[in-house]
C-alpha positions as CSV (number, residue, x, y, z in Angstrom):
1,X,-30.7,-4.7,-1.4
2,X,-27.8,-5.4,-2.2
3,X,-26.5,-9.2,-1.9
4,X,-23.7,-11.4,-2.7
5,X,-22.9,-15.1,-3.2
6,X,-20.9,-16.9,-0.2
7,X,-18.9,-19.3,-1.3
8,X,-16.9,-22.0,0.6
9,X,-13.2,-22.3,0.1
10,X,-13.7,-24.9,-3.0
11,X,-15.7,-22.6,-5.1
12,X,-18.9,-23.3,-4.4
13,X,-22.3,-21.5,-3.1
14,X,-23.7,-21.9,0.0
15,X,-25.9,-18.7,0.4
16,X,-25.9,-15.7,0.1
17,X,-25.7,-12.1,2.8
18,X,-27.1,-8.8,2.6
19,X,-24.7,-5.7,2.5
20,X,-24.4,-3.0,3.7
21,X,-25.1,-0.5,1.0
22,X,-24.0,2.5,2.6
23,X,-20.8,1.3,2.7
24,X,-20.0,-1.1,-0.1
25,X,-23.1,0.4,-2.9
26,X,-22.3,4.0,-2.7
27,X,-20.7,5.7,-5.9
28,X,-17.4,5.4,-5.7
29,X,-15.4,8.9,-6.1
30,X,-12.5,8.9,-7.7
31,X,-10.7,12.3,-6.7
32,X,-11.0,11.0,-2.7
33,X,-9.7,7.6,-3.9
34,X,-6.4,9.6,-5.1
35,X,-5.7,11.4,-2.4
36,X,-6.0,8.3,-0.2
37,X,-3.8,6.2,-2.0
38,X,-1.2,9.2,-2.6
39,X,-1.1,9.8,1.0
40,X,-0.4,6.5,1.3
41,X,2.3,6.3,-0.6
42,X,3.8,9.6,0.8
43,X,3.3,8.1,4.1
44,X,5.4,5.0,3.6
45,X,8.2,7.0,2.1
46,X,11.5,6.0,4.4
47,X,13.2,10.0,4.0
48,X,16.5,8.2,4.4
49,X,18.7,10.5,1.6
50,X,21.4,12.3,1.9
51,X,23.9,13.8,0.1
52,X,26.9,16.3,1.4
53,X,26.7,19.9,0.9
54,X,30.4,21.8,0.6
55,X,30.9,22.1,3.8
56,X,30.5,18.8,4.7
57,X,32.7,17.0,2.8
58,X,35.6,16.2,4.6
59,X,39.7,18.2,2.7
60,X,39.1,21.7,1.0
61,X,40.1,23.8,4.2
62,X,43.0,26.0,2.8
63,X,43.0,27.9,-1.0
64,X,44.3,25.3,-3.4
65,X,46.4,28.0,-5.2
66,X,47.3,31.9,-4.4
67,X,44.9,34.7,-5.8
68,X,46.4,37.2,-8.1
69,X,48.9,36.5,-11.0
70,X,48.4,33.3,-12.0
71,X,46.1,31.9,-15.3
72,X,43.9,30.1,-13.3
73,X,40.4,30.9,-11.7
74,X,40.2,32.7,-7.8
75,X,39.7,29.4,-6.5
76,X,38.8,29.5,-2.6
77,X,38.2,25.5,-1.9
78,X,38.5,22.0,-3.7
79,X,35.4,21.4,-2.2
80,X,33.0,23.7,-4.3
81,X,29.9,21.9,-6.1
82,X,32.0,22.8,-9.7
83,X,35.0,20.8,-8.7
84,X,35.7,17.1,-8.7
85,X,34.6,15.7,-5.8
86,X,33.0,18.7,-4.2
87,X,29.8,19.1,-2.5
88,X,25.7,18.9,-3.9
89,X,24.5,22.7,-3.6
90,X,21.2,21.8,-2.1
91,X,21.8,18.3,-1.1
92,X,19.1,16.2,-0.2
93,X,18.8,15.3,3.7
94,X,16.8,12.7,5.6
95,X,13.0,14.8,5.9
96,X,9.2,13.5,7.1
97,X,7.2,13.2,4.0
98,X,4.4,11.6,5.7
99,X,0.7,13.8,6.3
100,X,-2.6,13.7,7.5
101,X,-5.3,13.3,5.6
102,X,-9.5,14.7,7.2
103,X,-11.2,11.4,9.0
104,X,-14.0,12.1,7.2
105,X,-11.7,11.7,3.9
106,X,-10.5,8.4,4.6
107,X,-13.5,6.7,4.9
108,X,-15.1,8.2,2.3
109,X,-11.7,6.4,0.2
110,X,-12.2,3.4,2.3
111,X,-15.6,3.2,1.4
112,X,-15.4,4.1,-2.4
113,X,-13.0,1.4,-2.7
114,X,-15.0,-1.2,-1.5
115,X,-18.1,-0.2,-3.8
116,X,-15.7,-0.3,-6.4
117,X,-15.1,-4.0,-5.9
118,X,-18.4,-4.7,-5.5
119,X,-19.3,-3.2,-9.1
120,X,-16.9,-4.7,-10.3
121,X,-17.7,-8.0,-9.8
122,X,-14.5,-7.8,-8.2
123,X,-16.0,-9.0,-4.7
124,X,-15.7,-12.3,-3.3
125,X,-17.3,-13.4,-0.1
126,X,-15.5,-16.4,2.0
127,X,-17.9,-18.4,4.5
128,X,-14.8,-18.9,6.1
129,X,-10.8,-19.2,5.4
130,X,-9.5,-21.1,7.6
131,X,-6.8,-23.8,7.0
132,X,-5.3,-26.8,9.6
133,X,-2.0,-26.6,9.0
134,X,0.8,-23.8,6.5
135,X,-0.4,-25.7,3.6
136,X,0.0,-23.8,0.2
137,X,-1.2,-25.5,-2.3
138,X,-4.6,-25.6,-0.4
139,X,-4.5,-21.7,-0.7
140,X,-3.6,-22.3,-4.3
141,X,-6.4,-24.8,-5.0
142,X,-8.9,-21.6,-4.2
143,X,-7.2,-19.2,-6.1
144,X,-8.0,-21.4,-8.7
145,X,-11.8,-22.1,-7.6
146,X,-12.3,-18.7,-8.0
147,X,-10.0,-18.1,-11.3
148,X,-7.9,-15.4,-9.6
149,X,-4.5,-15.4,-11.8
150,X,-2.7,-12.0,-11.6
151,X,-3.5,-9.5,-8.2
152,X,-5.1,-11.2,-5.2
153,X,-5.8,-9.7,-1.6
154,X,-7.3,-12.1,1.6
155,X,-9.3,-10.2,4.0
156,X,-9.4,-12.3,7.1
157,X,-11.0,-11.6,10.8
158,X,-8.0,-11.5,12.8
159,X,-4.3,-12.7,12.4
160,X,-4.4,-16.7,10.9
161,X,-1.1,-17.7,11.1
162,X,-2.0,-20.5,8.7
163,X,-3.5,-18.2,6.1
164,X,-0.8,-15.6,6.1
165,X,2.3,-17.6,6.2
166,X,1.1,-20.2,3.5
167,X,-0.5,-17.4,0.9
168,X,2.7,-15.6,1.8
169,X,5.2,-17.0,-0.8
170,X,2.5,-16.9,-3.8
171,X,3.5,-14.4,-6.4
172,X,1.2,-11.5,-6.6
173,X,-1.4,-12.5,-3.6
174,X,-1.3,-10.2,-0.2
175,X,-3.0,-11.1,3.1
176,X,-4.8,-8.0,5.9
177,X,-6.9,-7.7,8.4
178,X,-10.4,-6.5,8.2
179,X,-9.1,-3.9,11.0
180,X,-6.7,-2.5,8.3
181,X,-7.1,-2.1,4.8
182,X,-6.6,0.7,3.3
183,X,-7.4,2.3,0.0
184,X,-4.8,0.8,-1.6
185,X,-4.0,-2.5,-0.9
186,X,-7.9,-2.1,-2.2
187,X,-7.4,-1.3,-5.1
188,X,-4.5,-2.2,-6.0
189,X,-6.1,-5.8,-6.4
190,X,-7.5,-7.3,-9.1
191,X,-9.7,-9.7,-6.9
192,X,-10.5,-9.0,-2.8
193,X,-11.5,-12.6,-1.3
194,X,-13.0,-12.1,2.4
195,X,-14.2,-14.0,5.3
196,X,-18.6,-13.6,6.0
197,X,-16.7,-12.5,9.2
198,X,-14.6,-10.2,8.4
199,X,-17.5,-7.8,5.9
200,X,-19.4,-8.1,9.2
201,X,-16.6,-6.3,11.2
202,X,-16.2,-4.3,8.0
203,X,-19.6,-2.9,8.3
204,X,-19.3,-2.7,11.9
205,X,-16.4,-0.2,11.5
206,X,-17.9,2.0,9.5
207,X,-21.2,2.1,9.4
């Protein structure tokens, strides 16, 4: 049985919650988590880098000087790669770096990431993360109550503009909806703060 303490936003314990061991209590698979992070970063690459090849550089249509009877190299164009202002050899062109991971691998990776947070005591469950208006001070007070001074990921069951926008101007704080968390964001935070309802959603998704 895997139990965690439930807190309120003031950092006061208000109860306990049992976590699904098949999701939050497995032995983390570092190899699979590494594959998932590399996949995430590759899929984020824009792939828009581009340079001009010899055939695309403007100019160089005629031979710069005659072939024979001069003490110079036999140049055919002023846009050759080894000339100043010439084209680039094997120039990079826009491409798609994304690729797909096996569905079972992705599920195992997210379970491993969540389990690692629980084992490292970086998994904090809050009964309800809710604000009545846009107020960054309320989020800062909550983070201070849990001693969260560095990278933090706040997870809610649904998109809450009051919470998301109030946390957006705090350095190091990220927000996410329960059904959109990924391995990179989970591993990249020092403290994983999640609402009780969001835990239930994740349990239903991956059980």
